[in-house]
C-alpha beads as a LAMMPS data file, in Angstrom:
LAMMPS data file: protein, C-alpha beads

463 atoms
462 bonds

1 atom types
1 bond types

-500.0 500.0 xlo xhi
-500.0 500.0 ylo yhi
-500.0 500.0 zlo zhi

Masses

1 110.0

Atoms # bond

1 1 1 -19.782 -78.889 321.251
2 1 1 -18.248 -77.235 318.212
3 1 1 -19.207 -77.584 314.562
4 1 1 -18.304 -75.707 311.400
5 1 1 -20.468 -75.495 308.281
6 1 1 -17.975 -76.583 305.639
7 1 1 -18.222 -74.615 302.407
8 1 1 -20.083 -71.737 303.985
9 1 1 -18.476 -68.296 303.896
10 1 1 -19.350 -67.846 307.565
11 1 1 -18.294 -70.643 309.892
12 1 1 -20.628 -70.937 312.890
13 1 1 -19.643 -72.348 316.261
14 1 1 -22.341 -73.424 318.681
15 1 1 -20.769 -73.568 322.129
16 1 1 -23.025 -75.132 324.740
17 1 1 -22.554 -75.298 328.457
18 1 1 -24.950 -77.701 330.180
19 1 1 -25.726 -77.588 333.877
20 1 1 -28.663 -78.194 336.165
21 1 1 -29.412 -74.493 335.802
22 1 1 -30.113 -74.762 332.092
23 1 1 -28.310 -74.525 328.764
24 1 1 -26.248 -71.522 327.786
25 1 1 -25.930 -71.338 324.015
26 1 1 -23.702 -68.815 322.289
27 1 1 -23.847 -68.609 318.483
28 1 1 -20.941 -66.868 316.864
29 1 1 -19.006 -66.706 313.652
30 1 1 -15.651 -68.427 313.779
31 1 1 -13.914 -65.297 314.985
32 1 1 -11.195 -65.262 317.616
33 1 1 -13.338 -63.652 320.309
34 1 1 -16.315 -64.737 322.359
35 1 1 -18.621 -61.876 323.321
36 1 1 -19.972 -61.506 326.840
37 1 1 -22.934 -59.676 328.328
38 1 1 -24.400 -57.140 325.915
39 1 1 -21.593 -57.555 323.366
40 1 1 -22.865 -57.999 319.804
41 1 1 -21.966 -57.284 316.189
42 1 1 -24.117 -54.526 314.739
43 1 1 -25.338 -53.974 311.172
44 1 1 -22.117 -52.161 310.264
45 1 1 -20.028 -55.130 311.311
46 1 1 -18.743 -53.209 314.328
47 1 1 -18.477 -54.481 317.896
48 1 1 -21.233 -53.002 320.029
49 1 1 -21.273 -53.062 323.837
50 1 1 -24.165 -51.851 325.952
51 1 1 -25.906 -50.718 322.784
52 1 1 -22.989 -48.414 321.897
53 1 1 -20.750 -48.800 318.823
54 1 1 -17.173 -49.222 320.032
55 1 1 -15.820 -47.451 316.953
56 1 1 -17.827 -44.367 317.869
57 1 1 -16.407 -44.572 321.391
58 1 1 -12.845 -44.446 320.035
59 1 1 -13.775 -41.462 317.859
60 1 1 -15.264 -39.710 320.891
61 1 1 -12.764 -40.585 323.625
62 1 1 -9.613 -41.651 321.770
63 1 1 -7.512 -44.750 322.335
64 1 1 -6.397 -46.769 324.172
65 1 1 -9.774 -46.943 325.861
66 1 1 -11.260 -49.197 328.526
67 1 1 -14.959 -49.930 328.035
68 1 1 -17.094 -51.588 330.719
69 1 1 -20.458 -53.245 330.227
70 1 1 -22.282 -51.828 333.260
71 1 1 -25.244 -54.165 332.800
72 1 1 -22.995 -57.225 333.012
73 1 1 -21.334 -55.927 336.191
74 1 1 -24.733 -55.533 337.828
75 1 1 -25.872 -58.935 336.564
76 1 1 -22.844 -60.627 338.133
77 1 1 -23.536 -59.008 341.511
78 1 1 -27.136 -60.175 341.334
79 1 1 -26.146 -63.731 340.433
80 1 1 -24.135 -63.986 343.648
81 1 1 -26.969 -62.535 345.716
82 1 1 -29.576 -64.786 344.123
83 1 1 -27.544 -67.956 344.642
84 1 1 -26.676 -67.125 348.248
85 1 1 -30.161 -65.945 349.183
86 1 1 -31.467 -69.428 348.327
87 1 1 -29.028 -71.087 350.722
88 1 1 -30.740 -70.081 353.943
89 1 1 -27.376 -68.879 355.253
90 1 1 -26.560 -65.475 356.629
91 1 1 -24.078 -64.041 354.117
92 1 1 -22.183 -60.963 353.014
93 1 1 -20.540 -60.279 349.645
94 1 1 -17.645 -57.847 349.383
95 1 1 -16.371 -56.780 345.987
96 1 1 -12.562 -57.137 345.825
97 1 1 -11.576 -53.588 344.900
98 1 1 -8.078 -54.531 343.778
99 1 1 -9.569 -55.931 340.563
100 1 1 -10.706 -52.438 339.551
101 1 1 -11.989 -49.465 341.497
102 1 1 -13.269 -46.019 340.651
103 1 1 -15.957 -43.773 342.083
104 1 1 -18.638 -44.901 339.660
105 1 1 -17.969 -48.582 340.326
106 1 1 -18.204 -47.971 344.070
107 1 1 -21.570 -46.272 343.514
108 1 1 -22.745 -49.357 341.597
109 1 1 -21.542 -51.674 344.374
110 1 1 -23.517 -49.573 346.849
111 1 1 -26.648 -49.830 344.703
112 1 1 -26.180 -53.600 344.325
113 1 1 -25.856 -54.106 348.116
114 1 1 -22.221 -55.187 347.971
115 1 1 -19.551 -54.580 350.586
116 1 1 -15.960 -53.698 349.714
117 1 1 -12.674 -55.486 350.306
118 1 1 -9.871 -52.898 350.201
119 1 1 -6.130 -53.458 350.473
120 1 1 -4.725 -49.947 350.890
121 1 1 -5.530 -46.523 352.234
122 1 1 -5.934 -45.417 348.611
123 1 1 -8.704 -47.903 347.899
124 1 1 -10.327 -47.029 351.219
125 1 1 -10.156 -43.295 350.447
126 1 1 -11.648 -43.895 346.995
127 1 1 -14.593 -45.774 348.516
128 1 1 -15.242 -43.189 351.211
129 1 1 -15.059 -40.343 348.687
130 1 1 -18.537 -41.321 347.469
131 1 1 -19.935 -41.923 350.967
132 1 1 -19.792 -45.714 350.894
133 1 1 -20.799 -47.157 354.270
134 1 1 -17.514 -47.688 356.138
135 1 1 -19.069 -50.502 358.169
136 1 1 -19.371 -52.531 354.952
137 1 1 -15.628 -52.213 354.250
138 1 1 -12.858 -54.506 355.478
139 1 1 -9.138 -53.848 355.121
140 1 1 -6.693 -56.470 353.872
141 1 1 -2.924 -56.302 353.438
142 1 1 0.143 -58.217 354.587
143 1 1 1.904 -55.041 355.769
144 1 1 -0.642 -52.456 356.915
145 1 1 1.182 -49.288 357.924
146 1 1 0.487 -47.376 361.123
147 1 1 -1.016 -44.616 358.993
148 1 1 -3.371 -47.043 357.232
149 1 1 -4.461 -48.616 360.514
150 1 1 -5.053 -45.239 362.119
151 1 1 -6.985 -43.956 359.104
152 1 1 -9.150 -47.077 359.006
153 1 1 -9.893 -46.833 362.731
154 1 1 -10.726 -43.151 362.400
155 1 1 -13.200 -43.951 359.607
156 1 1 -14.780 -46.802 361.631
157 1 1 -14.395 -49.529 359.011
158 1 1 -16.247 -52.793 359.531
159 1 1 -13.202 -54.904 360.306
160 1 1 -9.537 -55.617 359.697
161 1 1 -8.313 -58.860 358.156
162 1 1 -5.308 -59.464 360.382
163 1 1 -2.374 -60.954 358.488
164 1 1 0.444 -61.372 361.014
165 1 1 1.355 -61.501 364.688
166 1 1 3.093 -58.126 364.433
167 1 1 -0.113 -56.634 363.071
168 1 1 -2.065 -57.764 366.130
169 1 1 0.254 -55.723 368.327
170 1 1 0.110 -52.755 365.932
171 1 1 -3.701 -52.584 365.741
172 1 1 -4.060 -53.131 369.482
173 1 1 -1.570 -50.366 370.279
174 1 1 -2.977 -47.809 367.843
175 1 1 -6.528 -48.647 368.864
176 1 1 -5.616 -48.022 372.487
177 1 1 -4.028 -44.668 371.647
178 1 1 -7.107 -43.590 369.697
179 1 1 -9.668 -44.991 372.118
180 1 1 -10.984 -47.263 369.339
181 1 1 -11.876 -50.949 369.441
182 1 1 -11.315 -52.852 366.212
183 1 1 -13.134 -55.883 364.889
184 1 1 -10.963 -58.444 363.143
185 1 1 -10.866 -61.592 361.075
186 1 1 -7.654 -63.598 361.250
187 1 1 -6.320 -64.633 357.863
188 1 1 -5.092 -68.217 357.901
189 1 1 -3.387 -70.361 355.280
190 1 1 -4.937 -73.836 355.248
191 1 1 -2.118 -75.385 353.215
192 1 1 -4.288 -76.025 350.175
193 1 1 -2.730 -75.700 346.718
194 1 1 -4.911 -74.011 344.105
195 1 1 -4.557 -75.049 340.470
196 1 1 -3.594 -71.620 339.197
197 1 1 -0.497 -69.546 338.404
198 1 1 2.066 -69.583 341.214
199 1 1 1.934 -65.788 341.497
200 1 1 -1.769 -65.854 342.359
201 1 1 -1.779 -68.904 344.630
202 1 1 -2.226 -67.684 348.202
203 1 1 -3.537 -70.526 350.380
204 1 1 -0.541 -72.842 350.323
205 1 1 1.924 -73.273 353.169
206 1 1 4.632 -71.015 351.696
207 1 1 2.720 -67.753 351.280
208 1 1 3.328 -64.143 352.223
209 1 1 -0.313 -63.968 353.308
210 1 1 -1.812 -65.042 356.624
211 1 1 -0.737 -67.424 359.381
212 1 1 -0.337 -71.139 358.816
213 1 1 -2.611 -73.632 360.531
214 1 1 -0.232 -76.604 360.326
215 1 1 2.798 -74.991 361.958
216 1 1 0.833 -73.486 364.853
217 1 1 1.200 -69.824 363.892
218 1 1 -2.511 -69.439 363.196
219 1 1 -3.315 -70.611 366.717
220 1 1 -0.791 -68.135 368.089
221 1 1 -2.650 -65.452 366.130
222 1 1 -6.003 -66.446 367.602
223 1 1 -4.572 -66.432 371.125
224 1 1 -2.893 -63.050 370.583
225 1 1 -6.093 -61.397 369.365
226 1 1 -8.134 -62.913 372.199
227 1 1 -5.623 -61.395 374.635
228 1 1 -5.645 -57.995 372.918
229 1 1 -7.449 -55.264 374.829
230 1 1 -8.627 -53.319 371.784
231 1 1 -9.509 -56.030 369.227
232 1 1 -12.532 -58.312 368.964
233 1 1 -11.951 -61.517 366.984
234 1 1 -15.149 -62.150 365.024
235 1 1 -13.996 -64.843 362.621
236 1 1 -11.506 -66.280 360.174
237 1 1 -10.480 -65.615 356.596
238 1 1 -8.750 -67.717 353.976
239 1 1 -8.216 -67.357 350.233
240 1 1 -6.574 -70.148 348.272
241 1 1 -5.923 -68.246 345.039
242 1 1 -7.372 -66.579 341.970
243 1 1 -8.694 -67.701 338.590
244 1 1 -9.731 -71.092 339.981
245 1 1 -12.033 -73.472 338.120
246 1 1 -13.934 -75.916 340.298
247 1 1 -14.426 -76.022 344.064
248 1 1 -12.270 -78.955 345.148
249 1 1 -9.664 -76.679 346.727
250 1 1 -12.226 -74.529 348.516
251 1 1 -14.020 -77.588 349.873
252 1 1 -10.769 -79.097 351.139
253 1 1 -9.900 -75.824 352.856
254 1 1 -13.355 -75.507 354.450
255 1 1 -13.188 -79.051 355.842
256 1 1 -9.721 -78.475 357.266
257 1 1 -10.675 -75.133 358.831
258 1 1 -13.717 -76.624 360.561
259 1 1 -11.652 -79.416 362.097
260 1 1 -9.340 -76.703 363.416
261 1 1 -12.278 -74.580 364.615
262 1 1 -13.489 -77.511 366.715
263 1 1 -10.103 -77.575 368.462
264 1 1 -10.271 -73.814 369.044
265 1 1 -13.705 -74.109 370.625
266 1 1 -12.636 -76.924 372.908
267 1 1 -9.294 -75.381 373.909
268 1 1 -9.941 -71.626 373.791
269 1 1 -13.750 -71.397 373.886
270 1 1 -13.569 -69.470 370.587
271 1 1 -16.221 -69.956 367.913
272 1 1 -16.109 -68.014 364.657
273 1 1 -19.126 -65.839 363.898
274 1 1 -17.839 -65.249 360.362
275 1 1 -15.985 -67.415 357.854
276 1 1 -14.643 -65.468 354.884
277 1 1 -13.553 -67.857 352.116
278 1 1 -12.218 -65.152 349.786
279 1 1 -12.888 -65.145 346.056
280 1 1 -10.979 -66.605 343.147
281 1 1 -13.872 -67.602 340.877
282 1 1 -12.399 -68.106 337.415
283 1 1 -13.609 -66.426 334.249
284 1 1 -13.245 -67.355 330.600
285 1 1 -10.398 -65.586 328.796
286 1 1 -9.960 -68.102 325.959
287 1 1 -11.193 -71.539 324.929
288 1 1 -8.545 -72.971 327.262
289 1 1 -10.654 -71.787 330.218
290 1 1 -13.825 -73.502 331.381
291 1 1 -15.820 -70.788 333.106
292 1 1 -17.299 -72.433 336.173
293 1 1 -20.882 -71.276 336.800
294 1 1 -21.239 -69.197 339.960
295 1 1 -24.459 -70.994 340.861
296 1 1 -22.914 -74.460 340.687
297 1 1 -19.821 -73.376 342.622
298 1 1 -21.793 -71.731 345.420
299 1 1 -24.131 -74.705 345.786
300 1 1 -21.154 -77.033 346.260
301 1 1 -19.422 -74.636 348.673
302 1 1 -22.571 -74.093 350.749
303 1 1 -23.254 -77.832 350.964
304 1 1 -19.682 -78.416 352.117
305 1 1 -19.939 -75.600 354.672
306 1 1 -23.136 -77.000 356.198
307 1 1 -21.835 -80.571 356.295
308 1 1 -18.497 -79.501 357.795
309 1 1 -20.191 -77.517 360.564
310 1 1 -22.542 -80.393 361.332
311 1 1 -19.801 -83.016 361.375
312 1 1 -17.780 -80.972 363.885
313 1 1 -20.779 -80.034 366.018
314 1 1 -20.360 -76.314 365.320
315 1 1 -22.781 -73.550 364.436
316 1 1 -22.732 -72.366 360.826
317 1 1 -20.953 -68.996 360.712
318 1 1 -21.974 -66.101 358.490
319 1 1 -20.477 -66.767 355.057
320 1 1 -18.438 -63.978 353.488
321 1 1 -17.191 -63.908 349.890
322 1 1 -14.812 -61.567 348.058
323 1 1 -15.421 -61.850 344.296
324 1 1 -13.498 -59.395 342.156
325 1 1 -12.467 -60.726 338.758
326 1 1 -15.773 -62.623 338.409
327 1 1 -17.693 -59.349 338.856
328 1 1 -15.817 -57.107 336.409
329 1 1 -13.436 -59.275 334.360
330 1 1 -15.677 -60.283 331.468
331 1 1 -17.386 -56.876 331.499
332 1 1 -14.256 -55.055 330.359
333 1 1 -12.826 -54.546 326.866
334 1 1 -9.782 -52.545 325.763
335 1 1 -9.779 -50.719 322.426
336 1 1 -6.586 -49.758 320.589
337 1 1 -5.619 -48.233 317.224
338 1 1 -3.359 -50.264 314.955
339 1 1 -0.353 -48.102 314.101
340 1 1 2.331 -50.314 312.557
341 1 1 2.363 -53.686 310.802
342 1 1 5.754 -55.362 310.488
343 1 1 6.226 -58.648 308.654
344 1 1 9.356 -60.699 309.236
345 1 1 9.263 -63.152 306.284
346 1 1 8.982 -66.738 307.395
347 1 1 9.031 -65.752 311.062
348 1 1 6.172 -63.582 312.320
349 1 1 3.953 -60.600 311.567
350 1 1 3.746 -57.991 314.306
351 1 1 0.670 -55.781 314.559
352 1 1 1.545 -52.892 316.867
353 1 1 -1.013 -50.885 318.813
354 1 1 -1.033 -47.558 320.642
355 1 1 -1.007 -49.104 324.128
356 1 1 0.858 -51.984 325.690
357 1 1 2.156 -53.331 328.956
358 1 1 1.520 -49.966 330.591
359 1 1 -2.216 -50.773 330.434
360 1 1 -2.047 -54.539 329.798
361 1 1 0.589 -56.065 332.065
362 1 1 -0.860 -59.528 332.695
363 1 1 0.494 -61.114 329.523
364 1 1 4.043 -59.984 330.317
365 1 1 3.633 -60.766 334.031
366 1 1 1.734 -64.063 333.979
367 1 1 1.844 -65.185 330.363
368 1 1 -1.927 -64.623 330.395
369 1 1 -3.760 -65.298 327.120
370 1 1 -6.521 -63.193 325.573
371 1 1 -8.880 -63.189 322.631
372 1 1 -8.588 -60.291 320.198
373 1 1 -10.501 -59.056 317.161
374 1 1 -10.847 -56.008 314.940
375 1 1 -13.768 -54.058 316.387
376 1 1 -14.418 -52.243 313.092
377 1 1 -14.370 -55.453 310.980
378 1 1 -16.009 -58.115 313.115
379 1 1 -17.686 -59.927 310.201
380 1 1 -14.519 -60.480 308.187
381 1 1 -12.767 -63.833 308.116
382 1 1 -9.846 -64.391 310.460
383 1 1 -7.183 -64.896 307.784
384 1 1 -3.890 -63.723 309.273
385 1 1 -1.719 -65.244 311.972
386 1 1 -0.169 -62.337 313.860
387 1 1 1.321 -61.291 317.160
388 1 1 -0.126 -58.176 318.792
389 1 1 2.663 -55.972 320.134
390 1 1 2.495 -53.013 322.461
391 1 1 4.488 -49.828 321.965
392 1 1 6.478 -49.888 325.211
393 1 1 10.245 -50.222 324.990
394 1 1 10.367 -53.896 326.025
395 1 1 10.645 -56.960 323.803
396 1 1 8.227 -58.710 326.154
397 1 1 5.513 -56.113 325.586
398 1 1 3.142 -58.455 323.785
399 1 1 -0.640 -58.554 324.122
400 1 1 -1.377 -61.771 322.245
401 1 1 1.014 -64.127 320.460
402 1 1 0.188 -66.043 317.277
403 1 1 -3.511 -65.226 317.052
404 1 1 -5.756 -65.027 314.009
405 1 1 -7.525 -61.840 312.951
406 1 1 -8.623 -60.371 309.590
407 1 1 -5.707 -58.927 307.639
408 1 1 -4.954 -55.837 309.700
409 1 1 -4.683 -52.330 308.298
410 1 1 -3.224 -49.224 309.836
411 1 1 -6.026 -47.368 311.616
412 1 1 -8.040 -50.505 312.465
413 1 1 -9.464 -50.708 315.972
414 1 1 -8.195 -53.748 317.830
415 1 1 -10.257 -55.003 320.768
416 1 1 -9.033 -57.242 323.585
417 1 1 -11.774 -59.000 325.564
418 1 1 -12.012 -59.701 329.286
419 1 1 -9.779 -56.863 330.449
420 1 1 -12.065 -55.667 333.226
421 1 1 -9.951 -57.020 336.083
422 1 1 -6.312 -56.242 336.893
423 1 1 -5.757 -54.052 333.848
424 1 1 -6.541 -50.440 334.661
425 1 1 -5.843 -51.212 338.328
426 1 1 -2.334 -52.430 337.415
427 1 1 -1.680 -49.742 334.798
428 1 1 1.537 -47.748 335.039
429 1 1 3.216 -44.750 333.502
430 1 1 6.147 -46.781 332.169
431 1 1 7.772 -44.845 329.317
432 1 1 5.603 -41.986 330.671
433 1 1 2.616 -43.481 328.908
434 1 1 -0.658 -41.766 329.777
435 1 1 -3.228 -43.982 331.479
436 1 1 -6.284 -44.518 329.252
437 1 1 -9.766 -43.185 329.816
438 1 1 -12.456 -45.516 331.185
439 1 1 -16.029 -45.485 329.904
440 1 1 -19.109 -47.320 331.203
441 1 1 -21.847 -48.206 328.717
442 1 1 -25.439 -49.294 329.261
443 1 1 -28.727 -48.984 327.415
444 1 1 -27.223 -47.204 324.415
445 1 1 -25.533 -44.524 326.537
446 1 1 -21.883 -43.994 327.433
447 1 1 -20.428 -42.322 330.501
448 1 1 -16.845 -41.263 331.119
449 1 1 -15.857 -42.477 334.599
450 1 1 -12.077 -41.912 334.497
451 1 1 -10.581 -39.231 332.285
452 1 1 -7.532 -39.923 330.143
453 1 1 -4.353 -38.698 331.780
454 1 1 -2.989 -35.503 330.272
455 1 1 0.651 -34.656 329.703
456 1 1 0.316 -32.208 332.581
457 1 1 -0.907 -35.048 334.819
458 1 1 2.320 -36.935 334.143
459 1 1 4.518 -34.228 335.669
460 1 1 2.180 -32.559 338.174
461 1 1 4.009 -34.025 341.202
462 1 1 7.488 -33.294 339.910
463 1 1 9.421 -30.396 341.422

Bonds

1 1 1 2
2 1 2 3
3 1 3 4
4 1 4 5
5 1 5 6
6 1 6 7
7 1 7 8
8 1 8 9
9 1 9 10
10 1 10 11
11 1 11 12
12 1 12 13
13 1 13 14
14 1 14 15
15 1 15 16
16 1 16 17
17 1 17 18
18 1 18 19
19 1 19 20
20 1 20 21
21 1 21 22
22 1 22 23
23 1 23 24
24 1 24 25
25 1 25 26
26 1 26 27
27 1 27 28
28 1 28 29
29 1 29 30
30 1 30 31
31 1 31 32
32 1 32 33
33 1 33 34
34 1 34 35
35 1 35 36
36 1 36 37
37 1 37 38
38 1 38 39
39 1 39 40
40 1 40 41
41 1 41 42
42 1 42 43
43 1 43 44
44 1 44 45
45 1 45 46
46 1 46 47
47 1 47 48
48 1 48 49
49 1 49 50
50 1 50 51
51 1 51 52
52 1 52 53
53 1 53 54
54 1 54 55
55 1 55 56
56 1 56 57
57 1 57 58
58 1 58 59
59 1 59 60
60 1 60 61
61 1 61 62
62 1 62 63
63 1 63 64
64 1 64 65
65 1 65 66
66 1 66 67
67 1 67 68
68 1 68 69
69 1 69 70
70 1 70 71
71 1 71 72
72 1 72 73
73 1 73 74
74 1 74 75
75 1 75 76
76 1 76 77
77 1 77 78
78 1 78 79
79 1 79 80
80 1 80 81
81 1 81 82
82 1 82 83
83 1 83 84
84 1 84 85
85 1 85 86
86 1 86 87
87 1 87 88
88 1 88 89
89 1 89 90
90 1 90 91
91 1 91 92
92 1 92 93
93 1 93 94
94 1 94 95
95 1 95 96
96 1 96 97
97 1 97 98
98 1 98 99
99 1 99 100
100 1 100 101
101 1 101 102
102 1 102 103
103 1 103 104
104 1 104 105
105 1 105 106
106 1 106 107
107 1 107 108
108 1 108 109
109 1 109 110
110 1 110 111
111 1 111 112
112 1 112 113
113 1 113 114
114 1 114 115
115 1 115 116
116 1 116 117
117 1 117 118
118 1 118 119
119 1 119 120
120 1 120 121
121 1 121 122
122 1 122 123
123 1 123 124
124 1 124 125
125 1 125 126
126 1 126 127
127 1 127 128
128 1 128 129
129 1 129 130
130 1 130 131
131 1 131 132
132 1 132 133
133 1 133 134
134 1 134 135
135 1 135 136
136 1 136 137
137 1 137 138
138 1 138 139
139 1 139 140
140 1 140 141
141 1 141 142
142 1 142 143
143 1 143 144
144 1 144 145
145 1 145 146
146 1 146 147
147 1 147 148
148 1 148 149
149 1 149 150
150 1 150 151
151 1 151 152
152 1 152 153
153 1 153 154
154 1 154 155
155 1 155 156
156 1 156 157
157 1 157 158
158 1 158 159
159 1 159 160
160 1 160 161
161 1 161 162
162 1 162 163
163 1 163 164
164 1 164 165
165 1 165 166
166 1 166 167
167 1 167 168
168 1 168 169
169 1 169 170
170 1 170 171
171 1 171 172
172 1 172 173
173 1 173 174
174 1 174 175
175 1 175 176
176 1 176 177
177 1 177 178
178 1 178 179
179 1 179 180
180 1 180 181
181 1 181 182
182 1 182 183
183 1 183 184
184 1 184 185
185 1 185 186
186 1 186 187
187 1 187 188
188 1 188 189
189 1 189 190
190 1 190 191
191 1 191 192
192 1 192 193
193 1 193 194
194 1 194 195
195 1 195 196
196 1 196 197
197 1 197 198
198 1 198 199
199 1 199 200
200 1 200 201
201 1 201 202
202 1 202 203
203 1 203 204
204 1 204 205
205 1 205 206
206 1 206 207
207 1 207 208
208 1 208 209
209 1 209 210
210 1 210 211
211 1 211 212
212 1 212 213
213 1 213 214
214 1 214 215
215 1 215 216
216 1 216 217
217 1 217 218
218 1 218 219
219 1 219 220
220 1 220 221
221 1 221 222
222 1 222 223
223 1 223 224
224 1 224 225
225 1 225 226
226 1 226 227
227 1 227 228
228 1 228 229
229 1 229 230
230 1 230 231
231 1 231 232
232 1 232 233
233 1 233 234
234 1 234 235
235 1 235 236
236 1 236 237
237 1 237 238
238 1 238 239
239 1 239 240
240 1 240 241
241 1 241 242
242 1 242 243
243 1 243 244
244 1 244 245
245 1 245 246
246 1 246 247
247 1 247 248
248 1 248 249
249 1 249 250
250 1 250 251
251 1 251 252
252 1 252 253
253 1 253 254
254 1 254 255
255 1 255 256
256 1 256 257
257 1 257 258
258 1 258 259
259 1 259 260
260 1 260 261
261 1 261 262
262 1 262 263
263 1 263 264
264 1 264 265
265 1 265 266
266 1 266 267
267 1 267 268
268 1 268 269
269 1 269 270
270 1 270 271
271 1 271 272
272 1 272 273
273 1 273 274
274 1 274 275
275 1 275 276
276 1 276 277
277 1 277 278
278 1 278 279
279 1 279 280
280 1 280 281
281 1 281 282
282 1 282 283
283 1 283 284
284 1 284 285
285 1 285 286
286 1 286 287
287 1 287 288
288 1 288 289
289 1 289 290
290 1 290 291
291 1 291 292
292 1 292 293
293 1 293 294
294 1 294 295
295 1 295 296
296 1 296 297
297 1 297 298
298 1 298 299
299 1 299 300
300 1 300 301
301 1 301 302
302 1 302 303
303 1 303 304
304 1 304 305
305 1 305 306
306 1 306 307
307 1 307 308
308 1 308 309
309 1 309 310
310 1 310 311
311 1 311 312
312 1 312 313
313 1 313 314
314 1 314 315
315 1 315 316
316 1 316 317
317 1 317 318
318 1 318 319
319 1 319 320
320 1 320 321
321 1 321 322
322 1 322 323
323 1 323 324
324 1 324 325
325 1 325 326
326 1 326 327
327 1 327 328
328 1 328 329
329 1 329 330
330 1 330 331
331 1 331 332
332 1 332 333
333 1 333 334
334 1 334 335
335 1 335 336
336 1 336 337
337 1 337 338
338 1 338 339
339 1 339 340
340 1 340 341
341 1 341 342
342 1 342 343
343 1 343 344
344 1 344 345
345 1 345 346
346 1 346 347
347 1 347 348
348 1 348 349
349 1 349 350
350 1 350 351
351 1 351 352
352 1 352 353
353 1 353 354
354 1 354 355
355 1 355 356
356 1 356 357
357 1 357 358
358 1 358 359
359 1 359 360
360 1 360 361
361 1 361 362
362 1 362 363
363 1 363 364
364 1 364 365
365 1 365 366
366 1 366 367
367 1 367 368
368 1 368 369
369 1 369 370
370 1 370 371
371 1 371 372
372 1 372 373
373 1 373 374
374 1 374 375
375 1 375 376
376 1 376 377
377 1 377 378
378 1 378 379
379 1 379 380
380 1 380 381
381 1 381 382
382 1 382 383
383 1 383 384
384 1 384 385
385 1 385 386
386 1 386 387
387 1 387 388
388 1 388 389
389 1 389 390
390 1 390 391
391 1 391 392
392 1 392 393
393 1 393 394
394 1 394 395
395 1 395 396
396 1 396 397
397 1 397 398
398 1 398 399
399 1 399 400
400 1 400 401
401 1 401 402
402 1 402 403
403 1 403 404
404 1 404 405
405 1 405 406
406 1 406 407
407 1 407 408
408 1 408 409
409 1 409 410
410 1 410 411
411 1 411 412
412 1 412 413
413 1 413 414
414 1 414 415
415 1 415 416
416 1 416 417
417 1 417 418
418 1 418 419
419 1 419 420
420 1 420 421
421 1 421 422
422 1 422 423
423 1 423 424
424 1 424 425
425 1 425 426
426 1 426 427
427 1 427 428
428 1 428 429
429 1 429 430
430 1 430 431
431 1 431 432
432 1 432 433
433 1 433 434
434 1 434 435
435 1 435 436
436 1 436 437
437 1 437 438
438 1 438 439
439 1 439 440
440 1 440 441
441 1 441 442
442 1 442 443
443 1 443 444
444 1 444 445
445 1 445 446
446 1 446 447
447 1 447 448
448 1 448 449
449 1 449 450
450 1 450 451
451 1 451 452
452 1 452 453
453 1 453 454
454 1 454 455
455 1 455 456
456 1 456 457
457 1 457 458
458 1 458 459
459 1 459 460
460 1 460 461
461 1 461 462
462 1 462 463
């Protein structure tokens, strides 16, 4: 529900989301950004996160700068736990590290009783560097190298998510050489299309991930692992995509997998102890997105899981989830300095910032849309239609196209919301740009968790 007070200097929007879990009401001025978690506008008209003025953070740490609302990250973890604990099911939640990982975030996941989903030896090493329990880690990847498999076996990780027939042979062989026995989930593709961008759809028939149920490859995978001398098959995994709103796709996949599981029990005497349904819970980037409540989604998924097991005469397996974006996405903000304003009469006004696609690739890669504002002038009217441009040497280096903000001035601090997932983790040194610093804020205090790259860092591996 939206309404503007005509004639008032400040236009208020009352956005209401109604569900059986209550009413969420967010009051805000008609600015181009919705605030999440502890985000608020302070008495100076500045954006404040975690009780810390973002303008003071830029003065202290420079820009570009990633800022994370630690309280919101913890709240999201607890929402998943609370919803699942009510279900009566045995469950496990693994944070999807690919969304964003650093030592401090791993420490928080440990404190919030989360496991970790890692996709490379680098993510695994990062987690183990702060003594995260290796048994609560599982390793993904469609092309795990021999080195990665050996390292993971050496560190006694909880399980592998097997992605191909070749990988079964590889893990079995390396496990035999090392005298190690691996636990594994087999990743399957149920042939379900997710309503999301084609680059982040992973559960359909034509996918680089997993083995397909319909063409018989998934069954071959199950049979191969059951024959393997050094692998124990403990369950199945599927993931139909990311940034999904609604549970129709997940429910369809669950129903299809349980029909298949009944066949596996009858033919191979295999029954899954674990069913990992991945992640993909969507978040709100702009008004075009309808953020689906975690509680509603999990209730529908759990109901479907129980009914599917009952209808096929199977036991209910332990439910595993892999949320990533929904844990950290809305908790992250990126702060930039405005450096150049270029007006092309009758065409467009470009507001250029001191970062770009080197730290914000999703707009260039996916056409992803974001809300922006001026963090130092949050109470001013959004009067100008502009395009926010990065400073990288690419015409496609745009952060937001045709958005409204107050009339920008050189030196303003531009903020982009919901950059907590797949921003720092996908950052590059294109144009030899230095990766930004990352700061966590909570309770009026700020903590540097990743230092800004120095010029020396850029060339330290060159010879």
